[in-house]
C-alpha positions as CSV (number, residue, x, y, z in Angstrom):
1,M,-8.8,12.9,-5.2
2,R,-8.5,9.2,-5.9
3,V,-5.4,7.9,-7.7
4,L,-5.0,4.2,-8.3
5,R,-1.5,2.6,-8.4
6,D,-0.5,-1.0,-8.4
7,V,2.1,-1.8,-5.6
8,V,3.7,-4.8,-4.2
9,I,3.2,-5.1,-0.4
10,Q,5.2,-7.0,2.3
11,R,4.5,-6.9,6.0
12,T,7.6,-5.9,8.0
13,D,6.6,-5.2,11.6
14,G,3.3,-5.4,13.5
15,D,2.3,-1.9,12.5
16,E,4.3,-1.3,9.3
17,L,4.2,-2.4,5.7
18,Q,6.8,-2.2,2.9
19,A,5.5,-1.2,-0.6
20,V,7.3,-1.0,-3.9
21,S,5.8,1.5,-6.3
22,Q,6.6,3.1,-9.6
23,V,6.1,6.6,-8.0
24,P,7.7,8.0,-4.9
25,G,5.8,8.7,-1.7
26,I,5.8,11.9,0.4
27,S,6.8,11.5,4.1
28,G,3.8,12.1,6.3
29,E,1.3,11.6,3.5
30,E,-1.8,9.5,4.5
31,M,-3.6,7.3,2.1
32,T,-5.9,4.3,1.9
33,L,-4.3,1.0,0.8
34,D,-6.8,-1.5,-0.7
35,L,-5.5,-5.0,-0.4
36,M,-7.4,-7.4,-2.8
37,G,-7.5,-11.1,-2.9
38,A,-9.7,-14.2,-2.3
39,G,-12.8,-12.2,-3.4
40,T,-12.5,-9.5,-0.7
41,T,-10.8,-6.1,-0.3
42,L,-9.3,-4.7,2.9
43,G,-9.1,-1.0,3.1
44,L,-6.2,0.1,5.4
45,K,-5.2,3.7,6.3
46,V,-1.5,4.2,6.1
47,R,1.1,7.0,6.5
48,V,4.3,7.2,4.5
49,I,7.3,7.0,6.9
50,E,10.0,6.9,4.3
51,S,10.4,6.8,0.5
52,R,13.6,5.9,-1.3
53,P,14.5,4.9,-4.8
54,V,15.6,1.3,-5.4
55,M,16.5,-0.7,-8.5
56,V,14.2,-3.6,-9.4
57,E,15.1,-5.7,-12.5
58,G,17.0,-2.7,-14.0
59,A,14.2,-0.2,-13.4
60,V,14.0,2.5,-10.8
61,R,11.2,1.9,-8.3
62,H,10.4,3.4,-5.0
63,S,10.4,1.6,-1.7
64,L,7.9,3.0,0.7
65,R,7.8,2.3,4.5
66,L,4.2,2.6,5.6
67,A,2.8,2.9,9.1
68,L,-0.7,1.5,9.7
69,V,-3.0,4.3,11.1
70,N,-5.8,3.3,13.5
71,V,-5.4,-0.4,12.8
72,D,-8.4,-1.6,14.8
73,D,-10.8,1.0,13.3
74,D,-9.8,1.0,9.7
75,V,-9.8,-2.7,8.6
76,V,-12.9,-2.9,6.5
77,P,-13.5,-6.0,4.4
78,R,-15.4,-5.5,1.2
79,P,-16.2,-7.7,-1.8
80,A,-13.5,-7.3,-4.4
81,A,-14.4,-6.2,-8.0
82,D,-11.2,-7.9,-9.3
83,A,-9.7,-10.6,-7.1
84,G,-6.7,-10.9,-9.4
85,A,-5.1,-7.6,-8.4
86,Q,-2.5,-7.5,-5.5
87,A,-2.9,-4.1,-4.1
88,E,-3.7,-0.5,-4.9
89,A,-2.6,2.6,-3.1
90,L,-5.2,5.4,-3.1
């Protein structure tokens, strides 16, 4: 199943990312994160380490701690269909 969601991503550690999403994550869930920009897309496999609710500008969002899975094998650059989007979690 493929579900597209816009998320905001920040790098925290060498093998972890922080995402803010409108929906919670499930600990242990693996997904593909497509990072888009500058005319290319990077597909990264990630696993949810932690999901917790946070307030962002008066709205409840979910802060997800993501671990990169097989970092060397899964970074696949592709041409982006829409270079204006920040990121999508699949």
